[in-house]
N, CA, C and O atoms as CSV, one atom per row, in Angstrom:
chain,resi,resn,atom,element,x,y,z
A,1,MET,N,N,87.230,141.454,98.496
A,1,MET,CA,C,86.578,139.856,98.073
A,1,MET,C,C,86.297,139.964,96.777
A,1,MET,O,O,85.327,140.645,96.448
A,2,ASP,N,N,86.993,139.394,95.921
A,2,ASP,CA,C,86.223,139.121,94.563
A,2,ASP,C,C,85.599,138.180,93.825
A,2,ASP,O,O,86.512,137.394,93.571
A,3,ILE,N,N,84.393,137.672,93.207
A,3,ILE,CA,C,83.725,136.373,93.374
A,3,ILE,C,C,83.181,136.301,91.924
A,3,ILE,O,O,82.382,135.429,91.582
A,4,ARG,N,N,83.639,137.233,91.111
A,4,ARG,CA,C,82.956,137.394,90.065
A,4,ARG,C,C,83.620,136.006,88.782
A,4,ARG,O,O,83.246,135.641,87.667
A,5,LYS,N,N,84.985,135.509,89.920
A,5,LYS,CA,C,85.586,134.808,88.580
A,5,LYS,C,C,84.849,133.696,88.729
A,5,LYS,O,O,84.763,132.924,87.774
A,6,TYR,N,N,84.188,133.417,89.946
A,6,TYR,CA,C,83.760,131.973,90.394
A,6,TYR,C,C,81.894,131.815,89.887
A,6,TYR,O,O,81.446,130.682,89.709
A,7,VAL,N,N,81.044,132.969,89.720
A,7,VAL,CA,C,80.035,133.456,89.245
A,7,VAL,C,C,79.868,132.445,87.779
A,7,VAL,O,O,80.669,132.719,86.886
A,8,GLY,N,N,79.010,131.461,87.540
A,8,GLY,CA,C,78.734,130.686,86.681
A,8,GLY,C,C,80.046,129.542,86.456
A,8,GLY,O,O,80.328,128.986,85.394
A,9,CYS,N,N,80.669,129.394,87.640
A,9,CYS,CA,C,81.384,127.800,87.492
A,9,CYS,C,C,80.263,126.440,87.436
A,9,CYS,O,O,79.144,126.651,87.903
A,10,LYS,N,N,80.472,125.488,87.045
A,10,LYS,CA,C,79.201,124.217,87.285
A,10,LYS,C,C,79.976,123.885,88.495
A,10,LYS,O,O,81.058,124.183,89.001
A,11,TYR,N,N,78.796,123.023,88.776
A,11,TYR,CA,C,78.879,121.914,89.687
A,11,TYR,C,C,79.483,120.814,89.672
A,11,TYR,O,O,79.273,120.015,88.760
A,12,ALA,N,N,80.531,120.495,90.880
A,12,ALA,CA,C,81.226,119.186,90.934
A,12,ALA,C,C,80.788,118.823,91.638
A,12,ALA,O,O,80.093,119.599,92.294
A,13,PRO,N,N,80.854,117.192,92.112
A,13,PRO,CA,C,80.889,116.742,93.688
A,13,PRO,C,C,82.403,116.816,94.104
A,13,PRO,O,O,83.354,116.379,93.456
A,14,HIS,N,N,82.428,117.359,95.130
A,14,HIS,CA,C,83.588,117.530,95.743
A,14,HIS,C,C,84.706,118.434,95.361
A,14,HIS,O,O,85.820,118.719,95.802
A,15,GLY,N,N,83.982,118.753,94.402
A,15,GLY,CA,C,84.840,120.042,93.118
A,15,GLY,C,C,85.334,121.370,94.044
A,15,GLY,O,O,84.597,122.235,94.518
A,16,ARG,N,N,86.699,121.275,94.149
A,16,ARG,CA,C,87.732,122.494,94.212
A,16,ARG,C,C,88.328,123.000,93.313
A,16,ARG,O,O,89.221,123.788,93.625
A,17,ASP,N,N,88.102,122.777,92.082
A,17,ASP,CA,C,88.635,123.928,90.739
A,17,ASP,C,C,87.326,124.337,89.984
A,17,ASP,O,O,86.234,123.889,89.634
A,18,PRO,N,N,87.999,125.311,89.953
A,18,PRO,CA,C,86.598,126.333,89.584
A,18,PRO,C,C,86.212,126.484,87.876
A,18,PRO,O,O,85.191,126.964,87.383
A,19,SER,N,N,87.774,125.715,86.977
A,19,SER,CA,C,87.646,125.132,85.434
A,19,SER,C,C,87.173,123.808,85.706
A,19,SER,O,O,87.082,122.989,84.792
A,20,ILE,N,N,86.876,123.543,86.841
A,20,ILE,CA,C,85.955,121.681,86.892
A,20,ILE,C,C,84.735,121.880,87.020
A,20,ILE,O,O,83.827,121.513,86.273
A,21,GLY,N,N,84.674,122.565,88.133
A,21,GLY,CA,C,83.592,122.784,89.104
A,21,GLY,C,C,83.766,122.785,90.686
A,21,GLY,O,O,84.798,122.424,91.253
A,22,LEU,N,N,82.741,123.190,91.252
A,22,LEU,CA,C,82.765,123.450,92.901
A,22,LEU,C,C,81.318,123.261,93.263
A,22,LEU,O,O,80.270,123.557,92.691
A,23,ASP,N,N,81.645,122.588,94.559
A,23,ASP,CA,C,80.427,122.307,94.990
A,23,ASP,C,C,80.753,123.453,96.216
A,23,ASP,O,O,81.814,124.016,96.486
A,24,CYS,N,N,79.447,123.564,96.825
A,24,CYS,CA,C,78.986,124.767,98.076
A,24,CYS,C,C,80.550,124.295,98.856
A,24,CYS,O,O,81.392,125.156,98.601
A,25,TYR,N,N,80.918,123.554,99.420
A,25,TYR,CA,C,82.163,123.353,100.294
A,25,TYR,C,C,83.731,124.049,99.222
A,25,TYR,O,O,84.601,124.686,99.815
A,26,GLY,N,N,83.797,123.896,98.319
A,26,GLY,CA,C,84.858,124.213,97.581
A,26,GLY,C,C,84.764,124.713,97.557
A,26,GLY,O,O,85.598,125.436,98.104
A,27,LEU,N,N,83.446,125.439,96.811
A,27,LEU,CA,C,83.276,127.365,96.850
A,27,LEU,C,C,84.179,127.704,97.407
A,27,LEU,O,O,85.172,128.235,96.909
A,28,ALA,N,N,83.926,127.368,98.934
A,28,ALA,CA,C,84.292,128.320,99.755
A,28,ALA,C,C,85.665,128.497,100.164
A,28,ALA,O,O,86.282,129.526,100.441
A,29,ILE,N,N,86.066,127.125,100.142
A,29,ILE,CA,C,87.730,127.006,100.381
A,29,ILE,C,C,88.755,127.941,98.965
A,29,ILE,O,O,89.863,128.475,99.017
A,30,CYS,N,N,88.091,127.842,98.203
A,30,CYS,CA,C,88.185,129.057,97.295
A,30,CYS,C,C,88.179,131.008,97.433
A,30,CYS,O,O,88.932,131.889,97.018
A,31,ILE,N,N,87.318,130.996,97.976
A,31,ILE,CA,C,87.216,132.290,98.367
A,31,ILE,C,C,88.370,132.484,99.280
A,31,ILE,O,O,89.296,133.271,99.085
A,32,TYR,N,N,88.229,131.708,100.271
A,32,TYR,CA,C,88.877,132.102,101.411
A,32,TYR,C,C,90.272,132.094,101.275
A,32,TYR,O,O,91.042,132.897,101.802
A,33,GLY,N,N,90.611,131.010,100.436
A,33,GLY,CA,C,92.180,131.143,100.005
A,33,GLY,C,C,92.267,132.108,99.420
A,33,GLY,O,O,93.302,132.759,99.559
A,34,ASP,N,N,90.949,132.716,98.300
A,34,ASP,CA,C,91.352,133.948,97.905
A,34,ASP,C,C,92.032,135.159,98.777
A,34,ASP,O,O,92.598,136.123,98.261
A,35,MET,N,N,91.886,134.953,100.139
A,35,MET,CA,C,91.743,135.754,101.081
A,35,MET,C,C,92.943,135.523,101.906
A,35,MET,O,O,92.920,136.153,102.964
A,36,GLY,N,N,94.242,134.610,101.661
A,36,GLY,CA,C,94.926,134.098,102.341
A,36,GLY,C,C,94.896,132.810,104.007
A,36,GLY,O,O,95.756,132.555,104.850
A,37,ILE,N,N,93.326,132.267,103.782
A,37,ILE,CA,C,92.608,131.715,104.683
A,37,ILE,C,C,92.626,130.457,104.293
A,37,ILE,O,O,91.884,130.287,103.325
A,38,THR,N,N,93.401,129.098,104.801
A,38,THR,CA,C,92.934,128.018,104.851
A,38,THR,C,C,92.018,127.059,105.234
A,38,THR,O,O,92.294,126.229,106.101
A,39,LEU,N,N,90.961,127.096,104.673
A,39,LEU,CA,C,89.861,126.039,104.963
A,39,LEU,C,C,90.366,124.789,105.203
A,39,LEU,O,O,91.192,124.411,104.372
A,40,PRO,N,N,90.096,124.002,106.145
A,40,PRO,CA,C,90.456,122.493,106.243
A,40,PRO,C,C,89.305,121.603,104.968
A,40,PRO,O,O,88.111,121.750,104.706
A,41,ASP,N,N,90.363,120.697,104.428
A,41,ASP,CA,C,89.012,120.087,103.554
A,41,ASP,C,C,89.127,118.568,103.442
A,41,ASP,O,O,89.783,117.945,102.607
A,42,PRO,N,N,88.449,118.131,104.333
A,42,PRO,CA,C,88.031,116.627,104.692
A,42,PRO,C,C,87.955,116.046,103.295
A,42,PRO,O,O,87.352,116.379,102.275
A,43,LEU,N,N,88.832,114.996,103.628
A,43,LEU,CA,C,88.453,113.887,102.344
A,43,LEU,C,C,87.151,112.950,102.044
A,43,LEU,O,O,87.034,111.938,102.735
A,44,TYR,N,N,86.422,113.158,101.309
A,44,TYR,CA,C,85.283,112.186,101.143
A,44,TYR,C,C,85.178,112.116,99.749
A,44,TYR,O,O,85.846,112.846,99.016
A,45,ALA,N,N,84.105,110.996,99.196
A,45,ALA,CA,C,84.699,110.671,97.762
A,45,ALA,C,C,83.738,111.177,96.942
A,45,ALA,O,O,83.963,111.400,95.753
A,46,GLU,N,N,82.398,111.435,97.607
A,46,GLU,CA,C,81.106,112.456,97.002
A,46,GLU,C,C,80.412,112.849,97.743
A,46,GLU,O,O,79.911,112.281,98.714
A,47,THR,N,N,80.259,114.193,97.260
A,47,THR,CA,C,78.722,115.156,98.138
A,47,THR,C,C,77.600,114.317,97.926
A,47,THR,O,O,77.124,113.748,96.944
A,48,ASP,N,N,77.223,114.434,99.511
A,48,ASP,CA,C,75.980,114.073,99.743
A,48,ASP,C,C,75.184,114.916,101.034
A,48,ASP,O,O,75.724,115.805,101.693
A,49,GLN,N,N,73.553,114.343,101.260
A,49,GLN,CA,C,73.271,115.259,102.671
A,49,GLN,C,C,74.014,115.237,103.786
A,49,GLN,O,O,74.588,116.149,104.383
A,50,GLU,N,N,73.919,113.862,104.037
A,50,GLU,CA,C,74.649,113.397,105.097
A,50,GLU,C,C,76.742,113.542,105.468
A,50,GLU,O,O,77.499,113.554,106.439
A,51,THR,N,N,76.813,113.621,103.953
A,51,THR,CA,C,78.282,113.852,104.261
A,51,THR,C,C,78.236,115.531,104.482
A,51,THR,O,O,78.462,115.903,105.633
A,52,ASN,N,N,78.058,116.204,103.827
A,52,ASN,CA,C,77.743,117.780,103.975
A,52,ASN,C,C,77.741,117.788,105.643
A,52,ASN,O,O,78.697,118.115,106.346
A,53,ARG,N,N,76.481,117.366,106.082
A,53,ARG,CA,C,76.519,117.650,107.229
A,53,ARG,C,C,77.501,117.318,108.303
A,53,ARG,O,O,77.791,118.153,109.160
A,54,ARG,N,N,77.955,116.274,108.285
A,54,ARG,CA,C,79.319,115.845,108.845
A,54,ARG,C,C,80.577,117.220,108.762
A,54,ARG,O,O,81.191,117.814,109.648
A,55,ILE,N,N,80.574,117.324,107.456
A,55,ILE,CA,C,81.598,118.103,107.028
A,55,ILE,C,C,81.297,119.820,108.243
A,55,ILE,O,O,82.101,120.516,108.863
A,56,LEU,N,N,79.792,119.892,108.090
A,56,LEU,CA,C,79.429,121.334,108.896
A,56,LEU,C,C,79.601,121.060,110.163
A,56,LEU,O,O,79.198,122.008,110.837
A,57,GLU,N,N,80.163,119.890,111.038
A,57,GLU,CA,C,79.651,119.377,112.224
A,57,GLU,C,C,81.100,119.592,112.228
A,57,GLU,O,O,81.398,120.285,113.200
A,58,SER,N,N,82.069,119.283,111.555
A,58,SER,CA,C,83.608,118.955,111.286
A,58,SER,C,C,84.120,120.945,111.455
A,58,SER,O,O,85.176,121.477,111.798
A,59,LEU,N,N,83.203,121.337,111.157
A,59,LEU,CA,C,83.606,122.449,110.386
A,59,LEU,C,C,83.747,123.999,111.583
A,59,LEU,O,O,84.360,125.065,111.645
A,60,GLU,N,N,82.712,123.194,112.380
A,60,GLU,CA,C,82.519,124.076,114.035
A,60,GLU,C,C,83.264,123.479,114.712
A,60,GLU,O,O,82.956,123.853,115.843
A,61,SER,N,N,84.232,122.634,114.824
A,61,SER,CA,C,85.009,121.882,115.663
A,61,SER,C,C,86.644,122.325,115.003
A,61,SER,O,O,87.535,122.646,115.788
A,62,THR,N,N,86.886,122.292,113.497
A,62,THR,CA,C,87.744,122.650,113.322
A,62,THR,C,C,88.518,124.003,112.831
A,62,THR,O,O,89.738,124.140,112.742
A,63,ILE,N,N,87.593,124.886,112.560
A,63,ILE,CA,C,87.611,126.228,111.651
A,63,ILE,C,C,87.376,127.235,113.161
A,63,ILE,O,O,86.302,127.257,113.763
A,64,PRO,N,N,88.425,127.907,113.527
A,64,PRO,CA,C,88.707,128.700,114.875
A,64,PRO,C,C,86.921,129.699,113.922
A,64,PRO,O,O,86.936,130.016,112.733
A,65,ASN,N,N,86.095,129.871,114.554
A,65,ASN,CA,C,85.231,131.149,114.388
A,65,ASN,C,C,84.053,131.363,115.525
A,65,ASN,O,O,83.885,130.847,116.630
A,66,GLU,N,N,83.600,131.962,115.068
A,66,GLU,CA,C,82.586,132.195,116.165
A,66,GLU,C,C,81.406,132.829,115.579
A,66,GLU,O,O,81.571,133.793,114.833
A,67,LYS,N,N,79.900,132.266,115.910
A,67,LYS,CA,C,78.841,132.355,115.491
A,67,LYS,C,C,78.579,134.239,115.891
A,67,LYS,O,O,78.850,134.940,116.865
A,68,ILE,N,N,77.878,134.502,114.459
A,68,ILE,CA,C,77.498,135.604,114.708
A,68,ILE,C,C,76.025,136.401,114.682
A,68,ILE,O,O,75.429,135.608,113.954
A,69,ASP,N,N,75.247,137.222,114.924
A,69,ASP,CA,C,73.789,137.841,115.031
A,69,ASP,C,C,73.420,138.016,113.704
A,69,ASP,O,O,72.351,137.516,113.353
A,70,ARG,N,N,74.201,138.724,112.766
A,70,ARG,CA,C,73.623,139.029,111.601
A,70,ARG,C,C,74.873,138.593,110.309
A,70,ARG,O,O,75.979,138.861,110.779
A,71,PRO,N,N,74.963,138.194,109.308
A,71,PRO,CA,C,75.942,138.382,108.257
A,71,PRO,C,C,76.703,139.373,108.055
A,71,PRO,O,O,76.306,140.529,108.205
A,72,GLU,N,N,77.744,139.110,107.734
A,72,GLU,CA,C,78.502,140.542,107.459
A,72,GLU,C,C,79.327,139.542,106.512
A,72,GLU,O,O,79.328,138.313,106.584
A,73,PRO,N,N,80.209,140.561,105.377
A,73,PRO,CA,C,80.822,140.391,104.231
A,73,PRO,C,C,82.142,139.175,104.708
A,73,PRO,O,O,83.078,139.475,105.449
A,74,GLY,N,N,81.972,138.043,104.202
A,74,GLY,CA,C,83.166,137.226,104.056
A,74,GLY,C,C,82.676,135.720,105.225
A,74,GLY,O,O,83.363,134.829,105.724
A,75,CYS,N,N,81.194,136.035,105.293
A,75,CYS,CA,C,80.987,135.054,106.781
A,75,CYS,C,C,80.196,133.559,106.043
A,75,CYS,O,O,79.392,133.631,105.114
A,76,ILE,N,N,80.524,132.602,106.526
A,76,ILE,CA,C,79.985,131.746,106.300
A,76,ILE,C,C,78.366,131.042,106.647
A,76,ILE,O,O,78.105,130.517,107.729
A,77,ILE,N,N,77.754,131.115,105.935
A,77,ILE,CA,C,76.332,131.100,106.220
A,77,ILE,C,C,75.867,129.103,106.028
A,77,ILE,O,O,75.887,128.371,105.039
A,78,GLU,N,N,75.584,128.901,107.154
A,78,GLU,CA,C,75.262,127.380,107.118
A,78,GLU,C,C,73.213,127.207,107.050
A,78,GLU,O,O,72.376,127.658,107.833
A,79,LEU,N,N,73.074,126.567,106.069
A,79,LEU,CA,C,71.718,126.095,105.798
A,79,LEU,C,C,71.010,125.029,105.782
A,79,LEU,O,O,71.413,123.963,105.316
A,80,ASN,N,N,70.135,125.171,106.176
A,80,ASN,CA,C,69.328,123.568,106.634
A,80,ASN,C,C,68.801,123.651,105.004
A,80,ASN,O,O,68.333,124.695,104.547
A,81,VAL,N,N,68.992,121.983,103.928
A,81,VAL,CA,C,68.219,121.951,103.006
A,81,VAL,C,C,68.145,120.444,103.532
A,81,VAL,O,O,69.014,119.816,104.136
A,82,LEU,N,N,67.178,120.135,103.232
A,82,LEU,CA,C,65.591,118.676,103.646
A,82,LEU,C,C,65.741,118.777,104.865
A,82,LEU,O,O,65.896,117.751,105.529
A,83,GLY,N,N,65.737,119.534,105.228
A,83,GLY,CA,C,65.600,119.730,107.235
A,83,GLY,C,C,66.650,119.257,108.032
A,83,GLY,O,O,66.444,118.765,109.142
A,84,GLU,N,N,67.942,119.394,107.456
A,84,GLU,CA,C,69.082,119.565,108.524
A,84,GLU,C,C,70.212,120.513,107.377
A,84,GLU,O,O,70.189,120.752,106.169
A,85,PRO,N,N,71.377,120.942,108.806
A,85,PRO,CA,C,72.057,121.723,108.081
A,85,PRO,C,C,73.069,120.590,106.779
A,85,PRO,O,O,73.653,119.509,106.853
A,86,SER,N,N,72.836,121.517,105.791
A,86,SER,CA,C,74.102,120.109,104.837
A,86,SER,C,C,74.408,121.383,103.861
A,86,SER,O,O,75.288,121.017,103.083
A,87,HIS,N,N,74.036,122.709,103.600
A,87,HIS,CA,C,74.586,123.424,102.806
A,87,HIS,C,C,75.143,124.849,103.223
A,87,HIS,O,O,74.544,125.497,104.082
A,88,ILE,N,N,76.384,125.376,102.567
A,88,ILE,CA,C,76.503,126.834,103.084
A,88,ILE,C,C,76.521,127.779,101.432
A,88,ILE,O,O,76.263,127.545,100.251
A,89,GLY,N,N,77.125,129.231,102.503
A,89,GLY,CA,C,77.436,129.806,101.410
A,89,GLY,C,C,77.821,130.858,101.682
A,89,GLY,O,O,77.519,131.075,102.855
A,90,VAL,N,N,78.461,131.867,101.153
A,90,VAL,CA,C,79.612,132.868,101.936
A,90,VAL,C,C,78.728,134.537,101.499
A,90,VAL,O,O,78.188,134.824,100.431
A,91,TYR,N,N,78.837,135.268,102.580
A,91,TYR,CA,C,78.041,136.221,102.518
A,91,TYR,C,C,78.735,136.863,101.618
A,91,TYR,O,O,79.911,136.552,101.434
A,92,VAL,N,N,78.071,137.977,100.823
A,92,VAL,CA,C,79.289,139.402,99.610
A,92,VAL,C,C,78.827,140.413,99.761
A,92,VAL,O,O,79.292,141.358,99.125
A,93,GLY,N,N,77.549,140.648,100.810
A,93,GLY,CA,C,76.966,141.890,101.028
A,93,GLY,C,C,75.757,142.118,100.306
A,93,GLY,O,O,75.255,141.572,99.324
A,94,ASN,N,N,75.463,142.943,100.947
A,94,ASN,CA,C,73.860,143.653,100.211
A,94,ASN,C,C,72.751,142.893,100.241
A,94,ASN,O,O,71.810,143.106,99.476
A,95,GLY,N,N,72.758,141.951,101.112
A,95,GLY,CA,C,71.807,141.014,101.413
A,95,GLY,C,C,71.834,139.623,99.864
A,95,GLY,O,O,70.928,138.942,99.383
A,96,ASP,N,N,73.152,139.720,99.573
A,96,ASP,CA,C,73.652,139.334,98.813
A,96,ASP,C,C,74.503,137.774,99.393
A,96,ASP,O,O,75.321,137.886,100.307
A,97,PHE,N,N,74.265,136.596,98.873
A,97,PHE,CA,C,75.515,135.726,98.843
A,97,PHE,C,C,75.697,134.647,97.838
A,97,PHE,O,O,74.752,134.400,97.089
A,98,ILE,N,N,77.151,133.765,97.703
A,98,ILE,CA,C,77.170,133.454,96.556
A,98,ILE,C,C,77.452,132.398,97.511
A,98,ILE,O,O,77.943,132.445,98.639
A,99,HIS,N,N,76.813,130.939,96.436
A,99,HIS,CA,C,76.931,129.930,96.860
A,99,HIS,C,C,76.941,128.718,95.666
A,99,HIS,O,O,77.141,129.082,94.507
A,100,SER,N,N,76.723,127.280,95.953
A,100,SER,CA,C,76.917,126.273,94.587
A,100,SER,C,C,76.120,125.210,94.787
A,100,SER,O,O,76.306,124.255,95.541
A,101,SER,N,N,75.500,125.363,94.291
A,101,SER,CA,C,74.341,123.929,93.876
A,101,SER,C,C,74.693,123.153,92.282
A,101,SER,O,O,75.312,123.410,91.250
A,102,ARG,N,N,73.806,121.998,92.899
A,102,ARG,CA,C,73.702,120.902,91.937
A,102,ARG,C,C,73.181,121.115,90.462
A,102,ARG,O,O,73.686,120.891,89.362
A,103,LYS,N,N,71.598,121.798,90.999
A,103,LYS,CA,C,70.721,123.034,90.120
A,103,LYS,C,C,71.213,123.905,89.563
A,103,LYS,O,O,70.843,123.906,88.389
A,104,SER,N,N,72.053,124.883,89.847
A,104,SER,CA,C,72.357,126.135,89.435
A,104,SER,C,C,73.627,126.494,89.335
A,104,SER,O,O,73.998,127.631,89.042
A,105,GLY,N,N,74.427,125.445,89.598
A,105,GLY,CA,C,76.051,125.319,89.881
A,105,GLY,C,C,76.393,127.088,90.518
A,105,GLY,O,O,75.423,127.778,90.832
A,106,VAL,N,N,77.587,127.564,90.624
A,106,VAL,CA,C,77.994,129.016,91.244
A,106,VAL,C,C,76.845,130.179,90.930
A,106,VAL,O,O,76.845,130.531,89.751
A,107,VAL,N,N,76.075,130.697,91.602
A,107,VAL,CA,C,75.369,131.765,91.441
A,107,VAL,C,C,75.428,132.690,92.656
A,107,VAL,O,O,75.354,132.073,93.718
A,108,VAL,N,N,75.542,134.000,92.765
A,108,VAL,CA,C,74.835,134.970,94.082
A,108,VAL,C,C,73.617,134.961,93.904
A,108,VAL,O,O,73.261,135.125,92.737
A,109,ASP,N,N,72.749,134.809,94.752
A,109,ASP,CA,C,71.517,134.628,95.635
A,109,ASP,C,C,71.309,136.249,96.310
A,109,ASP,O,O,72.055,137.227,96.279
A,110,LYS,N,N,69.863,136.026,96.955
A,110,LYS,CA,C,69.343,136.795,97.342
A,110,LYS,C,C,69.026,136.032,98.773
A,110,LYS,O,O,68.066,135.261,98.783
A,111,LEU,N,N,70.050,136.276,100.387
A,111,LEU,CA,C,69.720,135.584,101.370
A,111,LEU,C,C,68.100,135.691,101.720
A,111,LEU,O,O,67.561,134.596,101.877
A,112,HIS,N,N,67.259,136.842,101.863
A,112,HIS,CA,C,66.316,136.539,102.182
A,112,HIS,C,C,65.311,135.755,101.454
A,112,HIS,O,O,64.166,135.902,101.880
A,113,ARG,N,N,65.484,134.829,100.301
A,113,ARG,CA,C,65.123,134.185,99.927
A,113,ARG,C,C,65.033,132.772,100.754
A,113,ARG,O,O,64.062,132.016,100.798
A,114,TRP,N,N,66.622,132.579,101.557
A,114,TRP,CA,C,66.736,131.410,101.835
A,114,TRP,C,C,66.478,131.923,103.706
A,114,TRP,O,O,67.099,131.293,104.562
A,115,GLU,N,N,65.759,132.800,104.020
A,115,GLU,CA,C,65.690,133.188,105.082
A,115,GLU,C,C,65.113,132.379,106.243
A,115,GLU,O,O,65.225,132.848,107.376
A,116,LYS,N,N,64.484,131.162,106.054
A,116,LYS,CA,C,63.713,130.436,106.503
A,116,LYS,C,C,64.721,128.706,106.743
A,116,LYS,O,O,64.308,127.604,107.106
A,117,ARG,N,N,65.769,129.056,106.445
A,117,ARG,CA,C,66.435,127.733,106.176
A,117,ARG,C,C,68.037,128.190,106.767
A,117,ARG,O,O,69.023,127.454,106.735
A,118,ILE,N,N,68.008,129.071,107.103
A,118,ILE,CA,C,69.070,130.048,107.861
A,118,ILE,C,C,69.144,129.501,109.207
A,118,ILE,O,O,68.350,129.861,110.075
A,119,LYS,N,N,70.327,128.402,109.479
A,119,LYS,CA,C,70.972,127.766,110.938
A,119,LYS,C,C,71.963,128.478,111.207
A,119,LYS,O,O,72.592,127.903,112.095
A,120,GLY,N,N,72.509,129.543,110.886
A,120,GLY,CA,C,73.749,130.635,110.875
A,120,GLY,C,C,74.303,131.155,110.092
A,120,GLY,O,O,74.097,130.923,108.900
A,121,PHE,N,N,75.542,132.381,110.692
A,121,PHE,CA,C,76.541,132.853,110.073
A,121,PHE,C,C,77.675,132.943,111.608
A,121,PHE,O,O,77.602,133.054,112.832
A,122,TYR,N,N,78.580,132.820,110.610
A,122,TYR,CA,C,79.871,132.253,111.226
A,122,TYR,C,C,80.965,133.146,110.858
A,122,TYR,O,O,81.354,133.290,109.699
A,123,ARG,N,N,81.511,133.815,111.998
A,123,ARG,CA,C,82.730,134.497,111.351
A,123,ARG,C,C,84.380,133.678,111.625
A,123,ARG,O,O,84.822,133.305,112.712
A,124,VAL,N,N,84.922,133.590,110.531
A,124,VAL,CA,C,86.057,133.083,110.466
A,124,VAL,C,C,86.996,133.071,111.480
A,124,VAL,O,O,87.151,132.656,110.332
A,125,ILE,N,N,87.754,133.077,112.351
A,125,ILE,CA,C,88.947,133.922,113.114
A,125,ILE,C,C,90.157,133.323,112.413
A,125,ILE,O,O,90.289,132.116,112.209
A,126,GLN,N,N,91.136,134.376,112.018
A,126,GLN,CA,C,92.282,134.456,111.550
A,126,GLN,C,C,93.213,134.320,112.984
A,126,GLN,O,O,94.442,134.356,112.928
């Protein structure tokens, strides 16, 4: 999993193109696409907390996955932001994960900094 090409990309609502910008789910779509896995892409006009929550609920029913107890490289990390699940990242190993936020764009962050916000880890089943 080569994430270097995504680090530093700017954030864009419903962003699916690294040259224009990526939202958190767009980043996951790109990373999984690089691994030959197509994630569903629900259409929506603008990213907001409520929409993100609905997408995450939809992911649980549309992407074959299994919840796992500990992160492993490539797993999706579901995070609570503002008190509800509304953000995701992808675990890259060594305690790091990659995600995209409005504030920072695409960054690699230490998972332990988000420890209290982690809702779960999910392995996508191919």
